[in-house]
MDTraj code that builds the backbone (N, CA, C; nanometers):
import mdtraj as md
import numpy as np

residues = "MET SER LYS MET ARG LYS GLU TYR ASP PRO ASN LYS VAL LYS ARG ARG LYS ARG LYS PRO ILE VAL TYR ILE ILE CYS GLU GLY LYS GLU THR GLU THR LEU TYR PHE LYS HIS PHE ARG SER ARG ASN CYS LEU VAL ASP ILE ILE PRO ILE PRO SER LYS HIS LYS ALA ALA GLU HIS LEU VAL LYS HIS ALA LYS SER LEU ILE SER GLN ALA ASP TYR TYR PRO LYS ASP GLY ASP GLN LEU TRP CYS VAL PHE ASP ARG ASP ASP ASN LYS ASP SER GLU LEU GLN ALA ALA ILE PHE TYR SER GLU LYS HIS GLY TYR LYS ILE ALA TYR SER ASN PRO ALA PHE GLU TYR TRP TYR LEU LEU HIS PHE GLU LYS ARG ASN GLY TYR LEU LYS ASP SER ALA THR ILE ILE ASP ILE LEU LYS ASN LYS GLY TYR LEU GLU ASN TYR GLY LYS SER VAL ASP VAL PHE GLU GLU LEU GLN GLU HIS GLN PRO GLU ALA ILE GLN TYR ALA LYS GLU ARG VAL GLU ARG LEU THR ARG ASP GLN VAL ALA VAL ILE CYS ARG ASP SER ASN PRO VAL THR THR VAL TYR GLU LEU VAL GLU PHE LEU ASN SER LYS ARG MET GLU ILE LEU LYS ILE TYR".split()
xyz = np.array([
    [4.1815, -1.4716, -5.6151],
    [4.0606, -1.5506, -5.5915],
    [3.9754, -1.4802, -5.4853],
    [3.8491, -1.4591, -5.5159],
    [3.7622, -1.3891, -5.4218],
    [3.7263, -1.4769, -5.3034],
    [3.7016, -1.4098, -5.1908],
    [3.6659, -1.4842, -5.0695],
    [3.5278, -1.5461, -5.0847],
    [3.5127, -1.6636, -5.0209],
    [3.3833, -1.7313, -5.0250],
    [3.2819, -1.6508, -4.9438],
    [3.1642, -1.6387, -4.9984],
    [3.0584, -1.5662, -4.9288],
    [3.0057, -1.6515, -4.8137],
    [2.9935, -1.5905, -4.6955],
    [2.9452, -1.6658, -4.5794],
    [2.7990, -1.7032, -4.5981],
    [2.7696, -1.8244, -4.5521],
    [2.6326, -1.8733, -4.5631],
    [2.5418, -1.7955, -4.4687],
    [2.4214, -1.7665, -4.5132],
    [2.3248, -1.6926, -4.4317],
    [2.2787, -1.7783, -4.3142],
    [2.2902, -1.7259, -4.1944],
    [2.2466, -1.7980, -4.0746],
    [2.1376, -1.7157, -4.0062],
    [2.0100, -1.7587, -4.0203],
    [1.8987, -1.6817, -3.9628],
    [1.9082, -1.6695, -3.8115],
    [1.9767, -1.7633, -3.7476],
    [1.9885, -1.7593, -3.6017],
    [2.0795, -1.6470, -3.5530],
    [2.1652, -1.5977, -3.6444],
    [2.2583, -1.4913, -3.6055],
    [2.2091, -1.3523, -3.6429],
    [2.0934, -1.3495, -3.7100],
    [2.0377, -1.2207, -3.7488],
    [1.9763, -1.1554, -3.6262],
    [2.0136, -1.0323, -3.6047],
    [1.9638, -0.9614, -3.4872],
    [1.8135, -0.9351, -3.5017],
    [1.7368, -0.9843, -3.4033],
    [1.5926, -0.9686, -3.4076],
    [1.5532, -0.8278, -3.3622],
    [1.4615, -0.7675, -3.4367],
    [1.4154, -0.6344, -3.4007],
    [1.3438, -0.6402, -3.2659],
    [1.3771, -0.5482, -3.1775],
    [1.3191, -0.5490, -3.0440],
    [1.1688, -0.5269, -3.0514],
    [1.0969, -0.6153, -2.9849],
    [0.9509, -0.6115, -2.9845],
    [0.9010, -0.5204, -2.8731],
    [0.8023, -0.4371, -2.9043],
    [0.7458, -0.3482, -2.8032],
    [0.6554, -0.4289, -2.7102],
    [0.6700, -0.4125, -2.5801],
    [0.5849, -0.4854, -2.4852],
    [0.4379, -0.4463, -2.5017],
    [0.3512, -0.5400, -2.4716],
    [0.2071, -0.5170, -2.4812],
    [0.1457, -0.5241, -2.3418],
    [0.0565, -0.4317, -2.3121],
    [-0.0173, -0.4333, -2.1857],
    [-0.1580, -0.4842, -2.2170],
    [-0.1892, -0.6019, -2.1650],
    [-0.3221, -0.6589, -2.1847],
    [-0.4101, -0.6220, -2.0652],
    [-0.5284, -0.5658, -2.0925],
    [-0.6210, -0.5281, -1.9870],
    [-0.7489, -0.6100, -2.0045],
    [-0.7713, -0.7021, -1.9119],
    [-0.8922, -0.7838, -1.9135],
    [-0.9919, -0.7175, -1.8200],
    [-1.1071, -0.6786, -1.8704],
    [-1.2026, -0.6058, -1.7862],
    [-1.3440, -0.6596, -1.8044],
    [-1.4268, -0.6330, -1.7038],
    [-1.5637, -0.6828, -1.7058],
    [-1.6592, -0.5877, -1.7764],
    [-1.6140, -0.4654, -1.8022],
    [-1.7009, -0.3671, -1.8658],
    [-1.6700, -0.3489, -2.0136],
    [-1.7709, -0.3549, -2.0962],
    [-1.7508, -0.3357, -2.2398],
    [-1.7413, -0.1876, -2.2756],
    [-1.7913, -0.1009, -2.1861],
    [-1.7966, 0.0405, -2.2200],
    [-1.7068, 0.1264, -2.1303],
    [-1.7387, 0.1355, -2.0014],
    [-1.6685, 0.2282, -1.9125],
    [-1.5173, 0.2114, -1.9166],
    [-1.4682, 0.0913, -1.8850],
    [-1.3241, 0.0685, -1.8789],
    [-1.2582, 0.0791, -2.0158],
    [-1.3269, 0.0283, -2.1177],
    [-1.2713, 0.0335, -2.2532],
    [-1.2564, 0.1783, -2.3001],
    [-1.3594, 0.2590, -2.2764],
    [-1.3545, 0.4003, -2.3171],
    [-1.2418, 0.4740, -2.2464],
    [-1.2168, 0.4375, -2.1219],
    [-1.1136, 0.5064, -2.0447],
    [-0.9727, 0.4636, -2.0868],
    [-0.9475, 0.3346, -2.0861],
    [-0.8098, 0.2876, -2.1085],
    [-0.7630, 0.2987, -2.2532],
    [-0.8541, 0.3145, -2.3470],
    [-0.8108, 0.3279, -2.4875],
    [-0.7260, 0.4533, -2.5072],
    [-0.7402, 0.5511, -2.4178],
    [-0.6659, 0.6759, -2.4312],
    [-0.5178, 0.6607, -2.3956],
    [-0.4809, 0.5483, -2.3395],
    [-0.3402, 0.5255, -2.3061],
    [-0.2659, 0.4575, -2.4206],
    [-0.3379, 0.4277, -2.5269],
    [-0.2746, 0.3669, -2.6433],
    [-0.1933, 0.4719, -2.7183],
    [-0.0800, 0.4286, -2.7704],
    [-0.0012, 0.5149, -2.8581],
    [0.0838, 0.4242, -2.9456],
    [0.1552, 0.4837, -3.0359],
    [0.2383, 0.4046, -3.1277],
    [0.3419, 0.3224, -3.0520],
    [0.3859, 0.3754, -2.9395],
    [0.4913, 0.3071, -2.8653],
    [0.4457, 0.2496, -2.7308],
    [0.3177, 0.2642, -2.6988],
    [0.2625, 0.2043, -2.5776],
    [0.1432, 0.1204, -2.6227],
    [0.1666, -0.0070, -2.6440],
    [0.0638, -0.0948, -2.6982],
    [-0.0277, -0.1452, -2.5872],
    [-0.1552, -0.1136, -2.5976],
    [-0.2539, -0.1532, -2.4977],
    [-0.3644, -0.2314, -2.5676],
    [-0.3840, -0.3541, -2.5251],
    [-0.4891, -0.4392, -2.5816],
    [-0.5960, -0.4598, -2.4750],
    [-0.7139, -0.4034, -2.4968],
    [-0.8235, -0.4109, -2.3997],
    [-0.9185, -0.5232, -2.4405],
    [-0.9398, -0.6161, -2.3474],
    [-1.0229, -0.7329, -2.3776],
    [-1.1385, -0.7412, -2.2784],
    [-1.2587, -0.6943, -2.3178],
    [-1.3754, -0.7085, -2.2302],
    [-1.4221, -0.8540, -2.2330],
    [-1.4733, -0.9018, -2.1203],
    [-1.5150, -1.0418, -2.1141],
    [-1.6667, -1.0533, -2.1026],
    [-1.7232, -1.1687, -2.1390],
    [-1.8679, -1.1896, -2.1281],
    [-1.9138, -1.1830, -1.9828],
    [-2.0378, -1.1425, -1.9621],
    [-2.0915, -1.1255, -1.8268],
    [-2.0904, -1.2551, -1.7459],
    [-2.0937, -1.3700, -1.8121],
    [-2.0943, -1.4970, -1.7381],
    [-1.9626, -1.5213, -1.6648],
    [-1.8585, -1.4470, -1.7017],
    [-1.7283, -1.4595, -1.6347],
    [-1.7011, -1.3397, -1.5435],
    [-1.8064, -1.2678, -1.5054],
    [-1.7907, -1.1431, -1.4315],
    [-1.7339, -1.1620, -1.2911],
    [-1.7631, -1.2736, -1.2256],
    [-1.7107, -1.2985, -1.0910],
    [-1.5585, -1.2915, -1.0952],
    [-1.4992, -1.2323, -0.9900],
    [-1.3541, -1.2077, -0.9889],
    [-1.2715, -1.3319, -1.0210],
    [-1.3018, -1.4412, -0.9543],
    [-1.2240, -1.5636, -0.9761],
    [-1.2393, -1.6124, -1.1191],
    [-1.3610, -1.6090, -1.1724],
    [-1.3849, -1.6536, -1.3094],
    [-1.3150, -1.5613, -1.4095],
    [-1.3171, -1.4309, -1.3812],
    [-1.2535, -1.3352, -1.4712],
    [-1.1044, -1.3640, -1.4839],
    [-1.0389, -1.3841, -1.3705],
    [-0.8945, -1.4085, -1.3719],
    [-0.8618, -1.5402, -1.4411],
    [-0.9418, -1.6425, -1.4150],
    [-0.9173, -1.7723, -1.4789],
    [-0.9479, -1.7660, -1.6281],
    [-1.0518, -1.6919, -1.6636],
    [-1.0858, -1.6773, -1.8054],
    [-0.9774, -1.5986, -1.8777],
    [-0.9120, -1.5083, -1.8054],
    [-0.8035, -1.4302, -1.8641],
    [-0.6939, -1.5224, -1.9168],
    [-0.6664, -1.6286, -1.8432],
    [-0.5612, -1.7229, -1.8842],
    [-0.5953, -1.7895, -2.0171],
    [-0.7226, -1.8277, -2.0349],
    [-0.7610, -1.8914, -2.1609],
    [-0.7598, -1.7910, -2.2760],
    [-0.7958, -1.6653, -2.2456],
    [-0.7937, -1.5618, -2.3496],
    [-0.6518, -1.5304, -2.3934],
    [-0.5639, -1.5194, -2.2949],
    [-0.4272, -1.4795, -2.3249],
    [-0.3502, -1.5903, -2.3957],
    [-0.3953, -1.7132, -2.3813],
    [-0.3286, -1.8246, -2.4496],
    [-0.3462, -1.8153, -2.6008],
    [-0.4445, -1.7350, -2.6436],
    [-0.4697, -1.7172, -2.7866],
    [-0.4018, -1.5913, -2.8412],
    [-0.3327, -1.5185, -2.7528],
    [-0.2688, -1.3928, -2.7943],
    [-0.1161, -1.4060, -2.7899],
    [-0.0479, -1.3029, -2.8402],
    [0.0985, -1.2998, -2.8354],
    [0.1423, -1.2428, -2.7010],
    [0.1362, -1.3263, -2.5991],
    [0.1669, -1.2822, -2.4626],
    [0.3026, -1.3366, -2.4214],
    [0.4014, -1.2452, -2.4050],
    [0.5378, -1.2854, -2.3712],
    [0.5885, -1.2039, -2.2513],
    [0.5610, -1.2518, -2.1295],
    [0.6057, -1.1793, -2.0088],
    [0.7559, -1.1527, -2.0071],
    [0.8342, -1.2454, -2.0637],
    [0.9795, -1.2272, -2.0647],
    [1.0215, -1.1092, -2.1509],
    [0.9343, -1.0699, -2.2441],
    [0.9624, -0.9545, -2.3303],
    [0.9025, -0.8256, -2.2735],
    [0.8478, -0.8358, -2.1511],
    [0.7941, -0.7160, -2.0876],
    [0.6433, -0.7016, -2.0919],
    [0.5728, -0.7993, -2.1512],
    [0.4267, -0.7926, -2.1547],
    [0.3704, -0.8023, -2.0128],
    [0.2591, -0.7351, -1.9905],
    [0.1896, -0.7458, -1.8623],
    [0.0410, -0.7690, -1.8863],
    [-0.0205, -0.8415, -1.7928],
    [-0.1640, -0.8643, -1.8001],
    [-0.2278, -0.8112, -1.6722],
    [-0.3274, -0.7246, -1.6889],
    [-0.3992, -0.6657, -1.5757],
    [-0.5450, -0.7088, -1.5801],
    [-0.5954, -0.7536, -1.4670],
    [-0.7367, -0.7876, -1.4538],
    [-0.8050, -0.6735, -1.3787],
    [-0.9019, -0.6106, -1.4422],
    [-0.9721, -0.4949, -1.3845],
    [-1.1139, -0.5373, -1.3484],
    [-1.1461, -0.5335, -1.2199],
    [-1.2818, -0.5728, -1.1794],
    [-1.3261, -0.4998, -1.0531],
    [-1.4588, -0.5012, -1.0327],
    [-1.5204, -0.4350, -0.9175],
    [-1.5569, -0.5379, -0.8105],
    [-1.6020, -0.4858, -0.6962],
    [-1.6451, -0.5749, -0.5879],
    [-1.7652, -0.6580, -0.6297],
    [-1.8674, -0.5908, -0.6862],
    [-1.9912, -0.6568, -0.7275],
    [-2.0445, -0.7476, -0.6165],
    [-2.0834, -0.8695, -0.6528],
    [-2.1373, -0.9637, -0.5540],
    [-2.0331, -1.0640, -0.5067],
    [-1.9068, -1.0360, -0.5372],
    [-1.8005, -1.1298, -0.4994],
    [-1.7910, -1.1453, -0.3478],
    [-1.7784, -1.2693, -0.3036],
    [-1.7528, -1.2970, -0.1625],
    [-1.6030, -1.2796, -0.1387],
    [-1.5638, -1.2620, -0.0142],
    [-1.4216, -1.2471, 0.0168],
    [-1.3423, -1.3695, -0.0272],
    [-1.4032, -1.4866, -0.0155],
    [-1.3347, -1.6096, -0.0565],
    [-1.3073, -1.6095, -0.2064],
    [-1.4005, -1.5524, -0.2844],
    [-1.3814, -1.5440, -0.4297],
    [-1.2752, -1.4412, -0.4651],
    [-1.2725, -1.3327, -0.3907],
    [-1.1702, -1.2305, -0.4133],
    [-1.0316, -1.2846, -0.3799],
    [-1.0220, -1.3602, -0.2703],
    [-0.8945, -1.4199, -0.2318],
    [-0.8478, -1.5223, -0.3343],
    [-0.9427, -1.5970, -0.3895],
    [-0.9087, -1.6958, -0.4934],
    [-0.8540, -1.6252, -0.6173],
    [-0.9128, -1.5088, -0.6496],
    [-0.8667, -1.4302, -0.7651],
    [-0.7243, -1.3806, -0.7421],
    [-0.6958, -1.3352, -0.6199],
    [-0.5614, -1.2878, -0.5855],
    [-0.4604, -1.4014, -0.5982],
    [-0.4952, -1.5163, -0.5414],
    [-0.4056, -1.6319, -0.5435],
    [-0.3736, -1.6729, -0.6872],
    [-0.4770, -1.6814, -0.7707],
    [-0.4584, -1.7249, -0.9092],
    [-0.3753, -1.6226, -0.9871],
    [-0.4005, -1.4934, -0.9628],
    [-0.3256, -1.3876, -1.0323],
    [-0.1780, -1.3930, -0.9964],
    [-0.1497, -1.4049, -0.8673],
    [-0.0099, -1.4102, -0.8220],
    [0.0606, -1.5337, -0.8768],
    [-0.0112, -1.6432, -0.8832],
    [0.0460, -1.7679, -0.9343],
    [0.0912, -1.7542, -1.0800],
    [0.0143, -1.6789, -1.1577],
    [0.0438, -1.6655, -1.3013],
    [0.1096, -1.5322, -1.3375],
    [0.1393, -1.4503, -1.2372],
    [0.2093, -1.3249, -1.2644],
    [0.1223, -1.2146, -1.3199],
    [-0.0090, -1.2227, -1.2953],
    [-0.0994, -1.1187, -1.3419],
    [-0.1111, -1.0085, -1.2362],
    [-0.1560, -0.8904, -1.2788],
    [-0.1787, -0.7788, -1.1889],
    [-0.3297, -0.7564, -1.1737],
    [-0.3689, -0.6945, -1.0627],
    [-0.5107, -0.6673, -1.0389],
    [-0.5324, -0.5182, -1.0144],
    [-0.6352, -0.4621, -1.0788],
    [-0.6800, -0.3253, -1.0520],
    [-0.8234, -0.3394, -1.0013],
    [-0.8397, -0.3240, -0.8708],
    [-0.9668, -0.3535, -0.8036],
    [-1.0352, -0.2268, -0.7569],
    [-1.1673, -0.2216, -0.7717],
    [-1.2446, -0.1076, -0.7214],
    [-1.3605, -0.1567, -0.6361],
    [-1.3781, -0.0901, -0.5230],
    [-1.4857, -0.1240, -0.4309],
    [-1.5557, 0.0059, -0.3897],
    [-1.6816, 0.0294, -0.4296],
    [-1.7701, -0.0699, -0.4889],
    [-1.7634, -0.0790, -0.6416],
    [-1.7149, 0.0266, -0.7093],
    [-1.7204, 0.0275, -0.8550],
    [-1.6100, 0.1147, -0.9163],
    [-1.5886, 0.0958, -1.0462],
    [-1.4857, 0.1681, -1.1208],
    [-1.5069, 0.3194, -1.1122],
    [-1.6337, 0.3605, -1.1020],
    [-1.6643, 0.5036, -1.0966],
    [-1.6036, 0.5731, -0.9748],
    [-1.5688, 0.4953, -0.8724],
    [-1.5028, 0.5561, -0.7563],
    [-1.3707, 0.6199, -0.7986],
    [-1.3017, 0.5589, -0.8943],
    [-1.1786, 0.6159, -0.9497],
    [-1.2077, 0.7517, -1.0126],
    [-1.3204, 0.7619, -1.0824],
    [-1.3593, 0.8892, -1.1430],
    [-1.3867, 0.9938, -1.0346],
    [-1.4592, 0.9543, -0.9311],
    [-1.4953, 1.0479, -0.8248],
    [-1.3716, 1.1089, -0.7573],
    [-1.2671, 1.0286, -0.7421],
    [-1.1449, 1.0768, -0.6764],
    [-1.0742, 1.1867, -0.7560],
    [-1.1120, 1.2033, -0.8798],
    [-1.0552, 1.3129, -0.9595],
    [-1.1080, 1.4488, -0.9127],
    [-1.2177, 1.4459, -0.8378],
    [-1.2822, 1.5707, -0.7975],
    [-1.2882, 1.5924, -0.6466],
    [-1.2821, 1.4847, -0.5720],
    [-1.2864, 1.4997, -0.4265],
    [-1.2283, 1.3771, -0.3559],
    [-1.1815, 1.4012, -0.2342],
    [-1.1319, 1.2921, -0.1505],
    [-1.2512, 1.2349, -0.0758],
    [-1.2829, 1.1088, -0.1003],
    [-1.4018, 1.0487, -0.0409],
    [-1.3650, 0.9149, 0.0228],
    [-1.3767, 0.9085, 0.1552],
    [-1.3429, 0.7856, 0.2272],
    [-1.4639, 0.7174, 0.2902],
    [-1.5805, 0.7820, 0.2811],
    [-1.7007, 0.7244, 0.3404],
    [-1.7621, 0.6160, 0.2535],
    [-1.8371, 0.5277, 0.3169],
    [-1.9012, 0.4139, 0.2494],
    [-1.9852, 0.4580, 0.1298],
    [-1.9738, 0.3832, 0.0203],
    [-2.0511, 0.4081, -0.1011],
    [-2.1228, 0.2790, -0.1395],
    [-2.2526, 0.2848, -0.1514],
    [-2.3321, 0.1636, -0.1719],
    [-2.2999, 0.0900, -0.3021],
    [-2.3013, 0.1624, -0.4129],
    [-2.2807, 0.0990, -0.5433],
    [-2.2465, 0.2035, -0.6494],
    [-2.2350, 0.1571, -0.7733],
    [-2.1979, 0.2491, -0.8815],
    [-2.3043, 0.3559, -0.9024],
    [-2.4317, 0.3204, -0.8856],
    [-2.5397, 0.4168, -0.9043],
    [-2.5259, 0.5329, -0.8055],
    [-2.4850, 0.5016, -0.6835],
    [-2.4649, 0.6041, -0.5811],
    [-2.3548, 0.7014, -0.6230],
    [-2.2464, 0.6461, -0.6768],
    [-2.1338, 0.7298, -0.7195],
    [-2.1716, 0.8149, -0.8400],
    [-2.2450, 0.7554, -0.9330],
    [-2.2869, 0.8284, -1.0523],
    [-2.3758, 0.9468, -1.0141],
    [-2.4628, 0.9258, -0.9150],
    [-2.5482, 1.0349, -0.8673],
    [-2.4640, 1.1506, -0.8134],
    [-2.3571, 1.1172, -0.7390],
    [-2.2682, 1.2199, -0.6841],
    [-2.1987, 1.2953, -0.7974],
    [-2.1474, 1.2210, -0.8937],
    [-2.0779, 1.2817, -1.0071],
    [-2.1678, 1.3792, -1.0822],
    [-2.2946, 1.3423, -1.0981],
    [-2.3887, 1.4262, -1.1718],
    [-2.4401, 1.5419, -1.0873],
    [-2.4858, 1.5111, -0.9662],
    [-2.5492, 1.6132, -0.8819],
    [-2.4529, 1.7226, -0.8372],
    [-2.3242, 1.6882, -0.8254],
    [-2.2261, 1.7887, -0.7849],
    [-2.1660, 1.8617, -0.9050],
    [-2.2123, 1.8240, -1.0230],
    [-2.1653, 1.8927, -1.1428],
    [-2.0268, 1.8525, -1.1887],
    [-1.9751, 1.7428, -1.1344],
    [-1.8422, 1.6964, -1.1763],
    [-1.8458, 1.6425, -1.3187],
    [-1.9422, 1.5519, -1.3421],
    [-1.9616, 1.4938, -1.4752],
    [-2.1126, 1.4890, -1.4998],
    [-2.1693, 1.6018, -1.5324],
    [-2.3151, 1.6149, -1.5430],
    [-2.3775, 1.5228, -1.6468],
    [-2.3045, 1.4943, -1.7533],
    [-2.3597, 1.4117, -1.8618],
    [-2.3064, 1.2691, -1.8594],
    [-2.2594, 1.2267, -1.7434],
    [-2.1965, 1.0945, -1.7369],
    [-2.2957, 0.9812, -1.7642],
    [-2.2450, 0.8824, -1.8342],
    [-2.3190, 0.7592, -1.8608],
    [-2.2173, 0.6517, -1.8916],
    [-2.2553, 0.5263, -1.8784],
    [-2.1621, 0.4151, -1.9005],
    [-2.0977, 0.4194, -2.0389],
    [-2.1702, 0.4751, -2.1360],
    [-2.1183, 0.4779, -2.2738],
    [-2.0643, 0.6152, -2.3141],
    [-2.0432, 0.7034, -2.2142],
    [-1.9925, 0.8382, -2.2426],
    [-1.8432, 0.8449, -2.2113],
    [-1.7671, 0.8946, -2.3064],
    [-1.6225, 0.9081, -2.2889],
    [-1.5923, 1.0376, -2.2138],
    [-1.5427, 1.0241, -2.0905],
    [-1.5165, 1.1426, -2.0063],
    [-1.3674, 1.1610, -1.9784],
    [-1.2825, 1.0929, -2.0514],
    [-1.1396, 1.0956, -2.0230],
    [-1.0821, 1.2375, -2.0197],
    [-1.1174, 1.3183, -2.1184],
    [-1.0614, 1.4536, -2.1264],
    [-1.1022, 1.5385, -2.0057],
    [-1.2219, 1.5167, -1.9544],
    [-1.2674, 1.5918, -1.8373],
    [-1.1951, 1.5477, -1.7099],
    [-1.1444, 1.4251, -1.7113],
    [-1.0749, 1.3707, -1.5942],
    [-0.9254, 1.4001, -1.5957],
    [-0.8697, 1.4092, -1.7139],
    [-0.7245, 1.4093, -1.7308],
    [-0.6511, 1.5117, -1.6450],
    [-0.6988, 1.6341, -1.6411],
    [-0.6269, 1.7390, -1.5670],
    [-0.6280, 1.7146, -1.4162],
    [-0.7214, 1.6317, -1.3695],
    [-0.7320, 1.6030, -1.2255],
    [-0.6678, 1.4697, -1.1868],
    [-0.6025, 1.4057, -1.2831],
    [-0.5471, 1.2723, -1.2566],
    [-0.4463, 1.2678, -1.1414],
    [-0.3564, 1.3658, -1.1296],
    [-0.2615, 1.3626, -1.0167],
    [-0.3300, 1.3586, -0.8807],
    [-0.4397, 1.4354, -0.8655],
    [-0.5132, 1.4355, -0.7392],
    [-0.5767, 1.2987, -0.7140],
    [-0.6338, 1.2394, -0.8195],
    [-0.6975, 1.1088, -0.8055],
    [-0.5965, 1.0030, -0.7600],
    [-0.4779, 1.0073, -0.8189],
    [-0.3732, 0.9125, -0.7803],
    [-0.3356, 0.9320, -0.6343],
    [-0.3196, 1.0562, -0.5933],
    [-0.2828, 1.0864, -0.4554],
    [-0.3903, 1.0405, -0.3568],
    [-0.5160, 1.0722, -0.3858],
    [-0.6262, 1.0339, -0.2970],
    [-0.6391, 0.8815, -0.2882],
    [-0.6218, 0.8135, -0.4005],
    [-0.6327, 0.6672, -0.4027],
    [-0.5213, 0.6041, -0.3194],
    [-0.4010, 0.6591, -0.3324],
    [-0.2876, 0.6084, -0.2543],
    [-0.3108, 0.6291, -0.1048],
    [-0.3606, 0.7454, -0.0700],
    [-0.3840, 0.7763, 0.0710],
    [-0.4887, 0.6820, 0.1304],
    [-0.5898, 0.6482, 0.0526],
    [-0.6933, 0.5558, 0.1002],
    [-0.6355, 0.4163, 0.1233],
    [-0.5521, 0.3708, 0.0309],
    [-0.4879, 0.2397, 0.0461],
    [-0.3973, 0.2390, 0.1686],
    [-0.3237, 0.3467, 0.1881],
    [-0.2349, 0.3572, 0.3046],
    [-0.3139, 0.3535, 0.4348],
    [-0.4310, 0.4188, 0.4356],
    [-0.5159, 0.4203, 0.5544],
    [-0.5663, 0.2793, 0.5859],
    [-0.6112, 0.2083, 0.4842],
    [-0.6598, 0.0723, 0.5036],
    [-0.5483, -0.0185, 0.5554],
    [-0.4295, 0.0016, 0.5011],
    [-0.3145, -0.0786, 0.5439],
    [-0.2822, -0.0523, 0.6907],
    [-0.2861, 0.0743, 0.7308],
    [-0.2623, 0.1089, 0.8721],
    [-0.3679, 0.0462, 0.9632],
    [-0.4912, 0.0414, 0.9125],
    [-0.6012, -0.0154, 0.9913],
    [-0.6083, -0.1676, 0.9788],
    [-0.5119, -0.2237, 0.9064],
    [-0.5022, -0.3687, 0.8869],
    [-0.6274, -0.4271, 0.8190],
    [-0.6765, -0.3534, 0.7209],
    [-0.7893, -0.3999, 0.6399],
    [-0.7353, -0.4362, 0.5018],
    [-0.7635, -0.5555, 0.4571],
    [-0.7175, -0.5985, 0.3255],
    [-0.7780, -0.5079, 0.2183],
    [-0.6966, -0.4683, 0.1213],
    [-0.7446, -0.3791, 0.0159],
    [-0.8462, -0.4504, -0.0726],
    [-0.8128, -0.5723, -0.1138],
    [-0.9038, -0.6469, -0.2008],
    [-0.9933, -0.7353, -0.1147],
    [-1.0978, -0.6738, -0.0638],
    [-1.1978, -0.7455, 0.0149],
    [-1.3238, -0.6605, 0.0176],
    [-1.4328, -0.7110, 0.0694],
    [-1.5591, -0.6382, 0.0712],
    [-1.5559, -0.5224, 0.1713],
    [-1.4824, -0.5387, 0.2810],
    [-1.4816, -0.4378, 0.3874],
    [-1.3965, -0.3145, 0.3559],
    [-1.3279, -0.3132, 0.2431],
    [-1.2393, -0.2003, 0.2110],
    [-1.3132, -0.0814, 0.1502],
    [-1.4425, -0.0914, 0.1325],
    [-1.5248, 0.0140, 0.0717],
    [-1.5072, 0.1486, 0.1424],
    [-1.4724, 0.2564, 0.0675],
    [-1.4388, 0.2557, -0.0752],
    [-1.2880, 0.2464, -0.0965],
    [-1.2504, 0.1887, -0.2094],
    [-1.1090, 0.1815, -0.2449],
    [-1.0961, 0.1529, -0.3944],
    [-0.9832, 0.1928, -0.4510],
    [-0.9520, 0.1536, -0.5885],
    [-0.8010, 0.1458, -0.6048],
    [-0.7565, 0.0445, -0.6758],
    [-0.6135, 0.0337, -0.7082],
    [-0.5906, 0.0564, -0.8581],
    [-0.6904, 0.1150, -0.9232],
    [-0.6767, 0.1489, -1.0657],
    [-0.5583, 0.2430, -1.0857],
    [-0.5278, 0.3223, -0.9835],
    [-0.4156, 0.4171, -0.9943],
    [-0.2845, 0.3452, -1.0258],
    [-0.2695, 0.2214, -0.9787],
    [-0.1459, 0.1461, -1.0054],
    [-0.1309, 0.1171, -1.1542],
    [-0.2417, 0.0804, -1.2168],
    [-0.2402, 0.0558, -1.3612],
    [-0.2168, 0.1854, -1.4372],
    [-0.2815, 0.2926, -1.3939],
    [-0.2655, 0.4227, -1.4590],
    [-0.1201, 0.4706, -1.4483],
    [-0.0611, 0.4564, -1.3306],
    [0.0788, 0.4968, -1.3125],
    [0.1708, 0.4128, -1.4015],
    [0.1415, 0.2849, -1.4126],
    [0.2242, 0.1983, -1.4981],
    [0.2143, 0.2414, -1.6443],
    [0.0932, 0.2657, -1.6910],
    [0.0741, 0.3086, -1.8301],
    [0.1406, 0.4439, -1.8554],
    [0.1303, 0.5335, -1.7590],
    [0.1964, 0.6641, -1.7720],
    [0.3481, 0.6481, -1.7804],
    [0.4012, 0.5558, -1.7005],
    [0.5465, 0.5343, -1.6996],
    [0.5958, 0.4802, -1.8332],
    [0.5142, 0.3957, -1.8978],
    [0.5535, 0.3405, -2.0280],
    [0.5609, 0.4524, -2.1317],
    [0.4686, 0.5451, -2.1237],
    [0.4702, 0.6570, -2.2192],
    [0.5872, 0.7502, -2.1926],
    [0.6214, 0.7680, -2.0658],
    [0.7348, 0.8544, -2.0290],
    [0.8662, 0.7932, -2.0767],
    [0.8765, 0.6609, -2.0708],
    [0.9979, 0.5927, -2.1174],
    [1.0239, 0.6245, -2.2638],
    [0.9168, 0.6249, -2.3418],
    [0.9296, 0.6543, -2.4844],
    [0.9708, 0.7991, -2.5066],
    [0.9114, 0.8897, -2.4277],
    [0.9461, 1.0312, -2.4426],
    [1.0928, 1.0561, -2.4117],
    [1.1485, 0.9831, -2.3133],
    [1.2885, 0.9982, -2.2777],
    [1.3802, 0.9521, -2.3906],
    [1.3341, 0.8492, -2.4612],
    [1.4145, 0.7951, -2.5737],
    [1.4282, 0.9008, -2.6832],
    [1.3172, 0.9743, -2.7058],
    [1.3181, 1.0733, -2.8129],
    [1.3582, 1.2113, -2.7626],
])
top = md.Topology()
chain = top.add_chain()
for i, resn in enumerate(residues, 1):
    res = top.add_residue(resn, chain, resSeq=i)
    for name in ("N", "CA", "C"):
        top.add_atom(name, md.element.get_by_symbol(name[0]), res)
traj = md.Trajectory(xyz[None], top)
């Protein structure tokens, strides 16, 4: 007599391991999207979500991120991460602090630039710790010094930056360390210039390295 066939139990079927997703919520539809799309790969899933200008304020951006992510497959327990990328803009220190509080409460990460995202680009070419008025000021430096002569908000410059990325990370870290020694909060108006975009870049690089080690 043949043995009885065991009944199929879907709960005992081994579930295929899901690749973690990195969600990047940003205020720019062009600059940040053009840059971070290059970190996408088959094994490093990056979902870039630009937000409407009405949510541009830091606190609104972080809170809006929660409503956006509620519509996505966001599973922190499976390794997903959410990063909010924003600039100083017209944010008051109280608004920046509110953004930090809300992010920490929900487990989100922040990549902050003061005065603008372009400061991250500038660090690829030089160490700059002096005050920078705004993004237009930085763009002028990038163009006039011949670093990125054809730069524009809608121009993809990733390949021109890539070889200088290690220097940019180092310079950004050194600036944060200096502010910390001087007891100046990194995410505030007085930290000009500063960027913590390097933290997100290092994280994305590490995810790609993990895959390379597997293979």
